[in-house]
C-alpha atoms as a printed R data frame, in Angstrom:
    type eleno elety resid chain resno      x       y       z
1   ATOM     1    CA   UNK     A     1 -1.474  -5.989 -26.362
2   ATOM     2    CA   UNK     A     2  0.288  -4.371 -23.652
3   ATOM     3    CA   UNK     A     3 -0.482  -5.783 -20.012
4   ATOM     4    CA   UNK     A     4 -2.131  -3.119 -17.499
5   ATOM     5    CA   UNK     A     5  0.268  -1.330 -15.262
6   ATOM     6    CA   UNK     A     6  0.246  -2.811 -11.330
7   ATOM     7    CA   UNK     A     7 -0.904  -0.558  -8.822
8   ATOM     8    CA   UNK     A     8  1.392   0.577  -6.245
9   ATOM     9    CA   UNK     A     9  0.306   1.429  -2.758
10  ATOM    10    CA   UNK     A    10  1.722   2.799   0.212
11  ATOM    11    CA   UNK     A    11  1.332   1.222   3.828
12  ATOM    12    CA   UNK     A    12  1.288   3.456   6.903
13  ATOM    13    CA   UNK     A    13  4.229   1.686   7.835
14  ATOM    14    CA   UNK     A    14  5.976   2.621   4.926
15  ATOM    15    CA   UNK     A    15  5.290   6.074   5.460
16  ATOM    16    CA   UNK     A    16  6.337   6.007   8.872
17  ATOM    17    CA   UNK     A    17  9.386   4.694   7.815
18  ATOM    18    CA   UNK     A    18  9.659   7.727   5.506
19  ATOM    19    CA   UNK     A    19  9.497  10.082   8.145
20  ATOM    20    CA   UNK     A    20 12.112   7.876  10.155
21  ATOM    21    CA   UNK     A    21 14.415   8.396   7.023
22  ATOM    22    CA   UNK     A    22 13.710  12.017   6.817
23  ATOM    23    CA   UNK     A    23 14.646  12.296  10.798
24  ATOM    24    CA   UNK     A    24 17.904  10.242  10.133
25  ATOM    25    CA   UNK     A    25 18.818  12.482   7.260
26  ATOM    26    CA   UNK     A    26 18.353  15.539   8.991
27  ATOM    27    CA   UNK     A    27 20.340  14.589  11.914
28  ATOM    28    CA   UNK     A    28 22.987  13.781   9.341
29  ATOM    29    CA   UNK     A    29 22.994  17.193   8.069
30  ATOM    30    CA   UNK     A    30 21.727  15.692   4.507
31  ATOM    31    CA   UNK     A    31 18.178  17.086   4.191
32  ATOM    32    CA   UNK     A    32 18.695  17.181   0.522
33  ATOM    33    CA   UNK     A    33 19.305  13.495   0.328
34  ATOM    34    CA   UNK     A    34 15.279  13.321   1.386
35  ATOM    35    CA   UNK     A    35 14.174  15.205  -1.372
36  ATOM    36    CA   UNK     A    36 16.339  13.083  -3.465
37  ATOM    37    CA   UNK     A    37 14.700   9.910  -2.417
38  ATOM    38    CA   UNK     A    38 11.346  11.468  -2.778
39  ATOM    39    CA   UNK     A    39 11.904  12.416  -6.269
40  ATOM    40    CA   UNK     A    40 13.685   8.816  -6.968
41  ATOM    41    CA   UNK     A    41 10.550   7.177  -5.624
42  ATOM    42    CA   UNK     A    42  8.228   9.068  -7.515
43  ATOM    43    CA   UNK     A    43  9.840   9.038 -10.737
44  ATOM    44    CA   UNK     A    44 11.605   5.604 -10.647
45  ATOM    45    CA   UNK     A    45 10.892   3.150  -8.057
46  ATOM    46    CA   UNK     A    46  7.263   3.577  -8.183
47  ATOM    47    CA   UNK     A    47  6.699   3.721 -12.259
48  ATOM    48    CA   UNK     A    48  9.356   0.678 -12.306
49  ATOM    49    CA   UNK     A    49  7.370  -1.317 -10.075
50  ATOM    50    CA   UNK     A    50  4.061  -0.382 -11.517
51  ATOM    51    CA   UNK     A    51  5.265  -1.745 -14.946
52  ATOM    52    CA   UNK     A    52  7.627  -4.887 -13.690
53  ATOM    53    CA   UNK     A    53  6.053  -5.628 -10.300
54  ATOM    54    CA   UNK     A    54  8.474  -8.825 -10.251
55  ATOM    55    CA   UNK     A    55 11.796  -7.137 -10.765
56  ATOM    56    CA   UNK     A    56 13.093  -7.082  -6.970
57  ATOM    57    CA   UNK     A    57 14.467  -9.978  -5.386
58  ATOM    58    CA   UNK     A    58 12.407 -12.606  -3.303
59  ATOM    59    CA   UNK     A    59 13.070 -11.515   0.506
60  ATOM    60    CA   UNK     A    60 12.213 -15.029   1.365
61  ATOM    61    CA   UNK     A    61 14.736 -16.536  -0.913
62  ATOM    62    CA   UNK     A    62 17.919 -15.565   1.590
63  ATOM    63    CA   UNK     A    63 19.664 -18.298   3.347
64  ATOM    64    CA   UNK     A    64 18.233 -18.945   6.985
65  ATOM    65    CA   UNK     A    65 21.314 -18.997   9.288
66  ATOM    66    CA   UNK     A    66 19.185 -19.255  12.967
67  ATOM    67    CA   UNK     A    67 16.334 -20.625  14.194
68  ATOM    68    CA   UNK     A    68 14.760 -17.287  14.928
69  ATOM    69    CA   UNK     A    69 15.141 -16.424  11.529
70  ATOM    70    CA   UNK     A    70 13.599 -19.787  10.311
71  ATOM    71    CA   UNK     A    71 10.782 -19.403  12.715
72  ATOM    72    CA   UNK     A    72 10.444 -15.743  11.293
73  ATOM    73    CA   UNK     A    73 10.217 -17.001   7.650
74  ATOM    74    CA   UNK     A    74  8.091 -19.828   8.313
75  ATOM    75    CA   UNK     A    75  5.524 -17.399  10.052
76  ATOM    76    CA   UNK     A    76  5.818 -15.010   7.045
77  ATOM    77    CA   UNK     A    77  5.241 -18.097   4.968
78  ATOM    78    CA   UNK     A    78  1.699 -18.892   6.313
79  ATOM    79    CA   UNK     A    79  0.515 -15.626   6.618
80  ATOM    80    CA   UNK     A    80  1.604 -15.246   2.414
81  ATOM    81    CA   UNK     A    81 -0.346 -18.476   1.999
82  ATOM    82    CA   UNK     A    82 -3.131 -17.316   3.917
83  ATOM    83    CA   UNK     A    83 -3.500 -13.983   1.505
84  ATOM    84    CA   UNK     A    84 -4.086 -16.184  -1.309
85  ATOM    85    CA   UNK     A    85 -1.745 -18.067  -4.048
86  ATOM    86    CA   UNK     A    86  1.128 -16.208  -5.833
87  ATOM    87    CA   UNK     A    87  1.359 -13.466  -2.772
88  ATOM    88    CA   UNK     A    88  5.246 -12.776  -2.352
89  ATOM    89    CA   UNK     A    89  7.651 -10.541  -0.463
90  ATOM    90    CA   UNK     A    90 10.158  -8.832  -2.350
91  ATOM    91    CA   UNK     A    91 13.192  -6.432  -2.262
92  ATOM    92    CA   UNK     A    92 13.795  -3.328  -4.500
93  ATOM    93    CA   UNK     A    93 17.464  -2.324  -4.187
94  ATOM    94    CA   UNK     A    94 18.083   1.186  -4.473
95  ATOM    95    CA   UNK     A    95 21.582   2.734  -4.206
96  ATOM    96    CA   UNK     A    96 21.240   3.944  -0.612
97  ATOM    97    CA   UNK     A    97 18.076   2.161   0.634
98  ATOM    98    CA   UNK     A    98 16.125  -1.079   0.459
99  ATOM    99    CA   UNK     A    99 12.545  -1.085  -0.153
100 ATOM   100    CA   UNK     A   100 10.614  -4.064   1.068
101 ATOM   101    CA   UNK     A   101  7.403  -5.017  -0.598
102 ATOM   102    CA   UNK     A   102  4.679  -7.564  -1.085
103 ATOM   103    CA   UNK     A   103  2.898  -8.201  -4.465
104 ATOM   104    CA   UNK     A   104 -0.770  -9.638  -4.419
105 ATOM   105    CA   UNK     A   105 -2.769 -10.212  -8.081
106 ATOM   106    CA   UNK     A   106 -2.418  -6.496  -9.553
107 ATOM   107    CA   UNK     A   107 -1.328  -4.741  -6.629
108 ATOM   108    CA   UNK     A   108  2.152  -3.839  -5.243
109 ATOM   109    CA   UNK     A   109  2.330  -2.785  -1.509
110 ATOM   110    CA   UNK     A   110  5.691  -0.734  -0.445
111 ATOM   111    CA   UNK     A   111  6.042  -1.886   3.100
112 ATOM   112    CA   UNK     A   112  9.245  -0.783   4.526
113 ATOM   113    CA   UNK     A   113 12.031   1.575   3.258
114 ATOM   114    CA   UNK     A   114 15.714   1.976   5.720
115 ATOM   115    CA   UNK     A   115 18.733   4.035   4.063
116 ATOM   116    CA   UNK     A   116 21.777   1.294   4.300
117 ATOM   117    CA   UNK     A   117 23.349   2.887   7.241
118 ATOM   118    CA   UNK     A   118 20.103   3.273   9.628
119 ATOM   119    CA   UNK     A   119 20.513   0.822  12.601
120 ATOM   120    CA   UNK     A   120 17.783  -1.521  12.929
121 ATOM   121    CA   UNK     A   121 17.741  -0.967  16.787
122 ATOM   122    CA   UNK     A   122 17.750   2.093  18.902
123 ATOM   123    CA   UNK     A   123 21.136   1.721  21.116
124 ATOM   124    CA   UNK     A   124 20.430   5.432  22.523
125 ATOM   125    CA   UNK     A   125 17.013   4.208  24.092
126 ATOM   126    CA   UNK     A   126 18.177   0.970  25.379
127 ATOM   127    CA   UNK     A   127 21.185   2.496  27.393
128 ATOM   128    CA   UNK     A   128 21.301   5.920  29.255
129 ATOM   129    CA   UNK     A   129 23.808   8.276  28.468
130 ATOM   130    CA   UNK     A   130 26.951   8.707  30.796
131 ATOM   131    CA   UNK     A   131 25.873  12.111  31.824
132 ATOM   132    CA   UNK     A   132 22.933  10.243  33.711
133 ATOM   133    CA   UNK     A   133 25.438   8.545  35.767
């Protein structure tokens, strides 16, 4: 007997990330790439995670190479343990994107998505442009 598909839900943060990806692609003059991303999410990623929620690699299995990363990892582990047994964070690697998701019981929560070329820091807001000198 086939098992019931897992529910896949988008978080508010994931939706904000999609808006950021769209803005990034518009700035890169590639609006068609966003349409392709949405199609891929709807036609491939979400159905895959509904059928095979454990297919992504374990996020916390990455090697920890700094004190800051260890502290962050320990904090995440405590939060996952507080949610319940079997809760886990996983990564779904797409051709141009990385999706972070949480798996709890029979539900997958899409937490974050980033294009591999998006910076994690907003350098423009950190330093004023040279025209403001």
